[in-house]
VOROTI-179698 format. One line per field, with one value per residue (C-alpha): x, y, z. Coordinates in nm, 4 decimals. Layout:
REM VOROTI-179698
X: c(X / ...)
Y: c(Y / ...)
Z: c(Z / ...)
REM end
This chain:
REM VOROTI-179698
X: c(-0.0046 / 0.2868 / 0.1559 / -0.1789 / -0.2996 / -0.4218 / -0.5736 / -0.3953 / -0.6038 / -0.6659 / -0.7594 / -1.0055 / -1.1565 / -1.2053 / -1.3673 / -1.6344 / -1.6827 / -1.7805 / -2.0816 / -2.2331 / -2.5082 / -2.5597 / -2.7540 / -2.6750 / -2.6740 / -2.3801 / -2.1911 / -1.8479 / -1.6931 / -1.3701 / -1.0608 / -1.0474 / -1.3929 / -1.2890 / -1.0889 / -1.3835 / -1.4899 / -1.1818 / -1.2540 / -1.6261 / -1.6471 / -1.6654 / -1.9934 / -2.1679 / -2.3161 / -2.2806 / -2.4108 / -2.1710 / -2.3215 / -2.0984 / -2.2815 / -2.1352 / -2.3609 / -2.2769 / -2.4681 / -2.2664 / -1.9094 / -1.6463 / -1.2906 / -1.0102 / -0.8852 / -0.5340 / -0.2947 / -0.3271 / -0.7256 / -0.7702 / -1.0451 / -1.0355 / -1.3966 / -1.4753 / -1.4262 / -1.5612 / -1.6596 / -1.2999 / -1.1754 / -1.0169 / -1.0482 / -1.2943 / -1.4479 / -1.8234 / -1.9400 / -2.1759 / -2.5464 / -2.3769 / -2.5357 / -2.4448 / -2.6939 / -2.7388 / -2.5863 / -2.9365 / -3.0817 / -2.8025 / -2.9113 / -3.2437 / -3.1458 / -2.9699 / -3.2573 / -3.5152 / -3.3424 / -3.2714 / -2.9118 / -2.8974 / -2.5535 / -2.3299 / -1.9664 / -1.7990 / -1.4896 / -1.4831 / -1.2868 / -1.4996 / -1.7876 / -1.9809 / -2.0881 / -2.4757 / -2.3710 / -2.3258 / -2.0799 / -1.8008 / -1.6510 / -1.6273 / -1.3197 / -1.1258 / -0.8325 / -0.5820 / -0.3380 / -0.4063 / -0.7844 / -1.0534 / -1.2350 / -1.5952 / -1.8646 / -1.9547 / -2.2366 / -2.1870 / -2.4689 / -2.7198 / -2.5592 / -2.5296 / -2.9001 / -3.0335 / -2.9106 / -3.0991 / -2.7895 / -2.4851 / -2.1476 / -1.8128 / -1.4693 / -1.1495 / -0.8433 / -0.9302 / -0.6462 / -0.5157 / -0.1409 / -0.1174 / -0.2673 / -0.6201 / -0.9039 / -1.1583 / -1.4456 / -1.5539 / -1.8117 / -1.9088 / -1.7658 / -1.5703 / -1.5575 / -1.8510 / -2.1372 / -2.2099 / -2.5197 / -2.6731 / -2.7053 / -2.6682 / -2.4077 / -2.5427 / -2.1809 / -1.7987 / -1.5370 / -1.1813 / -0.8512 / -0.8558 / -1.2581 / -1.5827 / -1.8776 / -2.2488 / -2.4432 / -2.7063 / -2.9588 / -2.7378 / -2.4061 / -2.1353 / -2.1445 / -1.8398 / -1.8950 / -1.5555 / -1.2059 / -0.9141 / -0.6704 / -0.5951 / -0.7048 / -0.9544 / -1.2766 / -1.1460 / -0.8304 / -0.9919 / -1.2266 / -0.9172 / -0.7785 / -1.0622 / -1.1780 / -1.5581 / -1.7847 / -1.7958 / -2.0396 / -2.0080 / -2.2375 / -2.5642 / -2.6610)
Y: c(-0.0026 / 0.2268 / 0.4271 / 0.4863 / 0.8463 / 0.8989 / 1.1839 / 1.2764 / 1.2596 / 1.6298 / 1.6289 / 1.3538 / 1.5408 / 1.8418 / 1.6348 / 1.4977 / 1.8644 / 1.9841 / 1.7748 / 1.8866 / 2.1477 / 2.4682 / 2.4532 / 2.0550 / 1.9171 / 1.6724 / 1.4318 / 1.3164 / 0.9926 / 0.9375 / 0.9604 / 1.0722 / 1.2079 / 1.4555 / 1.6266 / 1.7265 / 2.0147 / 2.1938 / 2.2115 / 2.3492 / 2.6200 / 2.9649 / 3.0683 / 2.7817 / 2.7070 / 2.3615 / 2.2609 / 1.9803 / 1.7308 / 1.5315 / 1.2270 / 1.2982 / 1.6098 / 1.8958 / 2.0749 / 2.3561 / 2.2021 / 2.4252 / 2.3624 / 2.2522 / 2.5129 / 2.6646 / 2.4802 / 2.7962 / 2.7700 / 2.3978 / 2.3062 / 1.9322 / 1.9701 / 2.0269 / 1.7349 / 1.5491 / 1.1797 / 1.0939 / 1.2911 / 1.5461 / 1.9219 / 2.1240 / 2.4511 / 2.5715 / 2.8084 / 3.1049 / 2.9518 / 2.6363 / 2.4202 / 2.1248 / 1.8644 / 1.5188 / 1.2150 / 1.0636 / 1.3756 / 1.3533 / 1.0137 / 1.0885 / 1.3461 / 1.0717 / 0.7911 / 1.0535 / 1.1008 / 1.4759 / 1.4486 / 1.5143 / 1.3506 / 1.1325 / 1.0761 / 0.7705 / 0.5804 / 0.1795 / -0.1248 / -0.2460 / -0.1573 / -0.4111 / -0.3762 / -0.3635 / -0.0821 / -0.3047 / -0.1063 / -0.2571 / -0.0495 / -0.2163 / -0.2389 / -0.5628 / -0.5873 / -0.3916 / -0.1801 / 0.1804 / 0.1630 / 0.2965 / 0.0120 / -0.0742 / 0.0162 / 0.3525 / 0.5408 / 0.3899 / 0.1706 / 0.4581 / 0.7027 / 0.4579 / 0.4068 / 0.7279 / 0.9860 / 1.0644 / 0.9758 / 0.8046 / 0.8227 / 0.6792 / 0.8245 / 0.5807 / 0.5048 / 0.2356 / 0.0056 / -0.1091 / -0.0707 / -0.4768 / -0.3889 / -0.5387 / -0.3487 / -0.2210 / -0.2388 / -0.5892 / -0.8246 / -0.9272 / -0.8005 / -1.0462 / -0.8164 / -0.7888 / -0.5673 / -0.2502 / -0.1758 / -0.3606 / -0.1637 / 0.1809 / 0.3279 / 0.5720 / 0.6895 / 0.6033 / 0.8483 / 0.6796 / 0.8200 / 0.6511 / 0.6795 / 0.7900 / 0.5346 / 0.5390 / 0.2186 / 0.1734 / -0.0845 / -0.2371 / -0.2189 / 0.0291 / 0.3139 / 0.5264 / 0.9031 / 1.0260 / 0.8180 / 0.9891 / 0.6943 / 0.7424 / 0.3699 / 0.2597 / 0.0954 / -0.2587 / -0.1923 / -0.0563 / -0.3572 / -0.6021 / -0.3832 / -0.3516 / -0.7223 / -0.6296 / -0.5230 / -0.1284 / 0.0457 / 0.3881 / 0.6450 / 0.6756 / 1.0125)
Z: c(-0.0019 / -0.0556 / -0.3681 / -0.1754 / -0.0783 / 0.2736 / 0.4587 / 0.8079 / 1.1115 / 1.1075 / 0.7199 / 0.8053 / 1.0789 / 0.8701 / 0.5931 / 0.8614 / 0.9864 / 0.6269 / 0.6349 / 0.9552 / 0.9073 / 1.0759 / 1.4081 / 1.4497 / 1.7852 / 1.7695 / 1.9981 / 1.9355 / 2.0474 / 2.2235 / 2.0153 / 1.6613 / 1.6574 / 1.9166 / 1.6650 / 1.4341 / 1.6766 / 1.5854 / 1.1949 / 1.2200 / 0.9703 / 1.1444 / 0.9743 / 1.1194 / 1.4834 / 1.5968 / 1.9324 / 2.0920 / 2.3595 / 2.5952 / 2.7488 / 3.1084 / 3.1282 / 2.8986 / 2.6081 / 2.4428 / 2.5027 / 2.3748 / 2.2573 / 2.4775 / 2.6938 / 2.7118 / 2.9691 / 3.2097 / 3.1981 / 3.2695 / 3.5120 / 3.5943 / 3.6954 / 3.3368 / 3.1149 / 2.8271 / 2.8461 / 2.7616 / 3.0670 / 2.8498 / 2.9690 / 2.7572 / 2.7948 / 2.7911 / 2.5335 / 2.5983 / 2.6663 / 2.7497 / 3.0364 / 3.2889 / 3.3884 / 3.5268 / 3.3688 / 3.3599 / 3.1860 / 2.9062 / 2.8315 / 2.8025 / 2.5286 / 2.3637 / 2.4054 / 2.3080 / 1.9677 / 2.0484 / 1.8799 / 1.5127 / 1.4899 / 1.6604 / 1.5347 / 1.6686 / 1.6215 / 1.5450 / 1.5431 / 1.2813 / 1.0564 / 0.8438 / 0.5211 / 0.6346 / 0.9115 / 1.2176 / 1.4479 / 1.6770 / 1.8970 / 2.2431 / 2.4556 / 2.3181 / 2.5969 / 2.4031 / 2.5810 / 2.5788 / 2.4895 / 2.6606 / 2.8786 / 2.8359 / 2.5929 / 2.7572 / 2.6008 / 2.2600 / 2.2623 / 2.3292 / 2.0987 / 1.7757 / 1.7864 / 1.9545 / 1.7302 / 1.4298 / 1.2104 / 1.3059 / 1.1351 / 1.2055 / 1.1416 / 1.1591 / 0.9719 / 0.7278 / 0.8329 / 1.1661 / 1.2329 / 1.1754 / 0.8309 / 0.9069 / 0.7218 / 0.9496 / 0.7106 / 0.6800 / 0.5536 / 0.9086 / 1.2383 / 1.4207 / 1.7181 / 1.9732 / 1.8067 / 1.9657 / 1.7827 / 1.4527 / 1.1289 / 1.2904 / 1.0955 / 0.7852 / 0.6635 / 0.7172 / 0.6814 / 0.6326 / 0.5465 / 0.2188 / 0.1224 / 0.2247 / 0.1875 / 0.2601 / 0.3968 / 0.1421 / 0.0935 / -0.1868 / 0.0095 / 0.0465 / -0.1938 / -0.2609 / -0.1826 / -0.2181 / -0.2985 / -0.1571 / -0.2367 / -0.6036 / -0.6673 / -0.9080 / -0.7825 / -0.8638 / -0.6829 / -0.3771 / -0.3638 / -0.3629 / -0.0987 / 0.1247 / 0.0572 / 0.0134 / -0.2849 / -0.3269 / -0.5575 / -0.7436 / -0.6235 / -0.8093 / -0.7247)
REM end
């Protein structure tokens, strides 16, 4: 895969941010998804939710302004935008389960061709333990997208025919953003929205190992 083009993590986060509409209520998962908030266009207002009880979550503070009583679900220090609010954990999940979030952006270990999501802890060093709020977020938001690098460090593709890891939620993923391509989960399978890799459709299919389709609209 030496001659394949890839987006950097920041470029990938920026690509996701381009698709978030003005006025959307959005939850960002732990890890790569948190970078998305740094790339929202300046002419858009996006309201970020954190399942530990924040609505109107702002960007990371400067080192001098860190308040460890104000953190996101990944225990990273954050800020609160003007008009933001705090509330009980149970109220936060009532928002999620009541389908009040327009979008959730999650990371994943695997996504299947029919939109199954696997992002549970898998006993690997350095990973966040437990499923957290991902089960609720995956099915509670009006739209669920995944952002991830397409291959693991060991060279295994994270888009698969069927998930081999424990499934977080079945058929919940609408779109997958990766460093090589963006695909929509459709009734006929995975439809390519964008191809950054520089590879042909046939070569992409060989690399990924699942059937892919050209976008029809």
